[in-house]
Each structure stands twice: as C-alpha cells, then as structure tokens.
C-alpha positions as CSV (number, residue, x, y, z in Angstrom):
1,M,10.7,10.4,6.8
2,I,7.9,8.0,5.3
3,F,8.5,5.6,2.9
4,Y,5.3,4.9,1.4
5,F,3.4,2.2,-1.8
6,S,0.1,3.0,-3.1
7,G,-1.9,1.7,-5.7
8,T,-5.3,2.7,-5.3
9,G,-5.0,6.0,-3.1
10,N,-5.6,4.7,0.5
11,T,-2.0,4.4,1.5
12,R,-0.5,7.7,-0.5
13,Y,-4.1,9.3,1.7
14,V,-2.9,8.5,4.8
15,A,1.0,8.8,4.1
16,E,0.3,12.4,2.7
17,S,-2.1,13.1,5.7
18,L,0.4,11.7,8.1
19,G,3.6,13.8,6.3
20,N,1.6,16.7,6.7
21,L,0.5,16.5,10.4
22,L,4.5,15.5,11.3
23,D,6.1,17.7,9.1
24,E,8.0,14.7,7.4
25,D,9.3,13.9,4.1
26,L,7.6,11.2,1.8
27,V,9.4,8.7,-0.3
28,F,7.5,7.3,-3.0
29,I,8.8,3.2,-3.0
30,P,8.4,2.4,-6.4
31,G,10.0,5.4,-7.6
32,T,12.9,5.3,-5.5
33,D,16.8,3.6,-5.7
34,P,17.5,2.4,-2.2
35,N,21.1,3.0,-2.7
36,S,20.2,6.7,-3.0
37,V,18.3,7.3,0.0
38,K,19.5,9.7,2.9
39,L,18.0,10.0,6.1
40,T,15.8,13.3,6.3
41,G,13.9,14.2,10.0
42,N,14.0,12.0,13.3
43,R,11.2,9.1,12.2
44,V,11.4,6.7,9.8
45,L,8.1,5.2,9.0
46,F,7.0,3.1,6.6
47,C,3.1,3.1,5.0
48,F,1.8,0.4,2.9
49,P,-1.7,-1.5,2.0
50,V,-1.8,-4.9,3.6
51,Y,-1.3,-7.4,0.4
52,S,-3.3,-10.8,0.8
53,W,-2.7,-10.1,4.6
54,G,0.9,-9.3,4.2
55,V,3.6,-7.1,3.4
56,P,3.6,-5.9,-0.2
57,P,6.4,-8.2,-1.6
58,L,7.5,-4.4,-2.8
59,V,8.1,-3.2,0.1
60,L,9.8,-6.2,1.5
61,D,12.3,-6.2,-1.2
62,F,12.6,-2.3,-1.0
63,I,13.7,-2.5,2.9
64,A,15.9,-5.7,2.0
65,A,18.1,-3.3,-0.7
66,L,18.4,-0.2,1.5
67,P,22.0,0.3,2.5
68,D,23.9,-0.3,4.7
69,S,24.7,3.6,5.1
70,F,21.5,4.0,5.7
71,V,20.9,1.5,8.3
72,S,23.5,2.9,10.1
73,E,22.6,6.5,9.8
74,V,19.2,5.2,11.6
75,K,20.9,3.2,14.3
76,A,23.3,6.5,14.7
77,A,20.5,8.9,15.4
78,D,18.7,5.7,17.9
79,I,15.5,6.5,15.6
80,S,13.5,3.3,15.7
81,V,11.3,2.1,12.1
82,S,7.2,2.3,12.5
83,M,4.6,1.4,10.6
84,V,1.1,2.2,9.2
85,C,-0.6,-0.4,7.0
86,T,-3.8,-0.2,4.8
87,C,-6.5,-2.8,5.3
88,G,-10.0,-3.5,4.1
89,D,-10.9,-5.1,7.2
90,E,-8.0,-7.0,8.9
91,V,-4.1,-7.4,8.7
92,A,-3.2,-11.2,10.3
93,E,0.3,-11.4,10.7
94,T,1.3,-8.1,8.6
95,P,2.9,-6.5,11.6
96,A,5.1,-9.6,12.3
97,M,6.0,-10.1,9.1
98,F,7.0,-6.1,8.7
99,R,9.3,-6.7,12.1
100,N,11.2,-9.3,10.9
101,A,12.2,-7.7,7.9
102,I,13.3,-4.5,10.1
103,T,15.3,-6.1,12.4
104,S,16.6,-8.4,10.5
105,R,18.3,-5.2,9.4
106,G,19.5,-5.0,12.9
107,L,17.1,-2.0,13.3
108,R,14.3,-1.7,16.2
109,I,10.6,-1.6,15.6
110,G,8.7,1.8,16.8
111,G,4.9,1.5,16.5
112,L,2.6,-0.9,14.6
113,W,-0.9,0.5,13.5
114,S,-3.5,0.0,10.9
115,V,-5.8,2.2,9.6
116,T,-9.0,0.7,8.1
117,M,-9.9,2.0,4.5
118,P,-12.6,0.9,2.2
119,N,-11.6,-2.2,0.1
120,D,-10.0,-2.0,-3.1
121,Y,-9.1,-6.0,-4.3
122,V,-11.2,-7.5,-6.4
123,L,-8.3,-10.1,-8.4
124,L,-10.4,-13.3,-6.3
125,P,-13.9,-14.5,-6.0
126,G,-15.8,-13.1,-3.0
127,F,-13.5,-9.9,-3.0
128,D,-15.1,-6.7,-4.4
129,V,-15.5,-3.2,-3.6
130,D,-17.7,-1.9,-0.5
131,P,-21.0,-0.3,-1.0
132,R,-20.9,2.8,-1.2
133,E,-22.1,3.9,2.3
134,V,-19.4,1.3,3.7
135,E,-17.0,3.1,1.5
136,D,-17.9,7.0,3.0
137,R,-18.2,5.5,7.1
138,K,-14.8,3.7,6.3
139,L,-13.5,7.5,4.9
140,D,-15.0,9.5,7.6
141,S,-13.9,7.4,10.4
142,S,-10.3,7.4,8.8
143,Q,-10.0,11.0,9.3
144,G,-9.8,10.5,13.3
145,R,-8.1,7.4,13.1
146,I,-4.9,8.9,11.4
147,K,-4.9,12.0,13.6
148,E,-4.8,9.8,16.7
149,I,-1.8,8.1,15.0
150,A,-0.1,10.8,14.2
151,G,-0.4,12.7,17.6
152,L,0.8,9.2,19.5
153,I,4.1,9.3,17.2
154,S,5.0,13.0,17.5
155,R,5.0,12.5,21.2
156,G,6.9,9.2,21.1
157,E,3.8,7.0,22.0
158,Y,4.7,4.2,20.0
159,R,2.1,1.6,20.2
160,E,1.2,-1.7,18.7
161,D,-2.4,-1.6,17.5
162,Y,-4.0,-3.0,14.8
163,T,-6.8,-5.5,13.6
164,V,-5.4,-9.0,13.3
165,G,-9.0,-10.8,12.6
166,K,-9.6,-14.6,12.1
167,W,-7.1,-17.2,11.3
168,P,-4.5,-14.8,11.4
169,R,-1.9,-17.8,10.7
170,L,-3.7,-19.6,7.9
171,K,-3.6,-16.1,6.1
172,S,-0.3,-15.2,6.4
173,K,1.8,-18.2,6.7
174,V,-0.7,-20.1,3.8
175,I,-2.6,-18.1,1.7
176,Y,0.1,-15.2,1.6
177,P,2.7,-17.3,-0.3
178,L,0.0,-18.9,-2.2
179,F,-0.4,-15.1,-3.5
180,R,3.4,-14.3,-4.0
181,R,3.8,-17.4,-6.5
182,W,0.5,-17.3,-7.7
183,G,-1.2,-14.1,-7.3
184,V,0.5,-11.4,-9.5
185,N,0.0,-12.7,-13.0
186,P,0.3,-9.8,-15.7
187,K,-0.8,-12.2,-18.3
188,R,-4.1,-11.8,-16.9
189,W,-4.8,-8.7,-17.7
190,N,-7.1,-7.6,-20.9
191,V,-8.8,-5.1,-22.1
192,S,-12.1,-5.2,-23.8
193,Q,-13.7,-3.5,-27.0
194,E,-15.3,-0.8,-25.2
195,C,-11.6,0.7,-24.5
196,V,-11.3,4.5,-25.6
197,G,-7.4,4.9,-25.7
198,C,-7.5,7.4,-22.8
199,G,-4.3,5.9,-21.2
200,R,-5.4,6.7,-17.7
201,C,-4.3,3.3,-16.8
202,V,-0.8,4.3,-18.7
203,T,-0.2,7.1,-15.8
204,A,-2.1,5.3,-13.3
205,C,0.4,2.6,-13.0
206,P,2.6,3.2,-10.1
207,M,4.8,0.6,-11.6
208,H,5.2,2.0,-15.2
209,N,4.4,-0.8,-16.5
210,I,1.5,-0.1,-19.2
211,K,2.1,1.2,-22.4
212,L,-0.3,2.3,-25.0
213,V,0.0,-0.2,-28.3
214,T,-1.9,0.9,-30.8
215,G,-4.2,2.9,-28.9
216,K,-4.7,-0.3,-26.5
217,P,-2.8,-0.9,-23.1
218,H,0.1,-3.4,-22.9
219,W,0.8,-4.8,-19.7
220,G,4.5,-5.6,-18.9
221,H,6.3,-7.9,-16.3
222,N,6.9,-5.6,-13.9
223,C,2.8,-5.3,-12.3
224,V,2.2,-5.8,-8.4
225,S,-1.5,-6.1,-8.9
226,C,-2.6,-2.9,-6.9
227,T,-5.4,-2.9,-9.7
228,A,-4.8,0.9,-10.3
229,C,-5.3,0.5,-14.0
230,Y,-8.5,-1.4,-13.3
231,Q,-10.5,0.9,-11.0
232,H,-8.9,4.0,-12.9
233,C,-10.2,3.0,-16.2
234,P,-13.2,5.2,-17.3
235,A,-15.1,2.9,-19.5
236,H,-14.7,0.0,-17.4
237,A,-13.0,-1.7,-20.2
238,I,-10.3,-3.6,-18.1
239,S,-10.8,-7.0,-16.6
240,Y,-8.6,-9.7,-14.8
241,G,-9.8,-13.1,-16.7
242,R,-12.8,-13.6,-15.1
243,F,-12.5,-12.5,-11.9
244,T,-13.6,-8.6,-12.1
245,D,-16.9,-9.6,-13.9
246,G,-19.7,-7.6,-12.5
247,K,-17.4,-6.1,-9.5
248,G,-17.3,-2.4,-9.0
249,Q,-14.3,0.5,-8.8
250,Y,-12.6,2.3,-6.7
251,F,-9.8,4.8,-5.6
252,C,-9.2,7.1,-3.3
253,H,-10.6,11.1,-4.2
254,V,-10.0,12.2,-0.4
255,K,-7.9,15.2,0.1
256,P,-4.8,14.5,2.5
257,L,-5.4,16.1,6.2
258,K,-3.4,19.3,7.1
259,K,-2.6,20.9,10.1
260,H,-4.5,23.6,11.3
C-alpha cells in the first residue's frame, strides 16, 4: 500500500504511477483517519513532497498516529517501510527524518528514494516555479526514474538513492524547524479584486481548508502551505502577502504511468 500526500500534483503523479506499476492500493493521507488503516498488499510505501528540506509535518503526524494494531500487522508480515519523496532539486536530511519517524514506531526501513520534479514553492523570496523548458525536462526525466524505482521495489532491492545537496544539516536542522514554526501562516493568504469566485481554490485544497464567503475564498486554520490554491487560480488573484508577487504558477498535469 502507498500512503501519499500531494498539494500541486507532483507527488500524486509519482504515487499513482507507482501504484499502477506495483499493483498497490493508494491511501491519501489528508482524507484518512489513521485508526481506520488496514494493511493491504505486501509493501508499505510513503510518498510526499520535501517541505523546506524535511518531511511535511502532516506526514510525520500521520506516522505517529498510526495505531499499534497496524504497526503489529506490518511487523508480523515482515514488511519494511520505504520512502519516495519528490523535490525540486535536493532533499538535505529528509531521509534521516523519515527514518527516525519510522524506526521510532519500531518498524524497519526499506528503500529511500527521491524523484526530481518541477519546483512549485513560491512562498519565500528567491523561490519561484521553474521556466517551462526546465519543467518539461524534469517531467520527461521523472518517467524513467519512477520506472527505475518501481523495478527495484518489485525485485525487493531496497536502496538509499537521493540527492542530498549542499549544507544539508543547516537546511534540515535549522531552516526546517523555523519553517514549522513560522512558515505556515494562513493569515497571509489573500485575494485581489481579480477573483471571479470560481471556487477552484476550494476544490484544489487537499485539506478542505478554504470556503467561499460572499463569493471570495476564506482560509481556515488547517493550512499546510502546499500552494494548491495559488497554483490553481485561473485569474492569478491569490497571493501570500507580497511573497508571491510576480511569480509563476505550476500544477502537475501529467497522467500517471501505467503498465504496458
């Protein structure tokens, strides 16, 4: 089974592709009560985007909340737990963070992989979506990477293969905690007069955190800074303070891979 979280579609594409290639069921983390989870298949895999060089807090909370009964099922079946994370460029110490979360539940680690996908983070200065040619190149390359990982998993060849990047400790030990404390602020989201009240932001939000109030989006407190609302707005009317001024939009439009 594949547990996954996705905001702008990159990880959904990877998770659905792996699900098709490996014949594994998919479980969308935001829509799932951990206490209702039952083991299916003969693999356990987590797919998620790298968040500020770490595991998304939502995913860590989900792992911690999995019931002991599920953990016992996985142990009894002698199944290891693997990770496939998506990143724009690098993962820093995200794999170590995931390893700690899994082993703290008494489970065994399998493979740890990263898949490079188009950049989608726009909520800080210096961060923007990729130029179209870079986006296309990353999407093209991702197909072979996903097939490679699926082949390794199907053969039980669990490896550690990911792009660490420069200054990993600084990024994961210093910047990531700051992101957790200050980087998720739903009060910064706002909408301009260009908003047409189409509601695409409402349906795009994986957390069901947005409602239309008098025809305009209103953000609740359950935001995870995935940027799905911003990326989906056809009028480019949604902004995150001044951080998104002049920046582009991206949403993964690629159909998942299938077995031939």
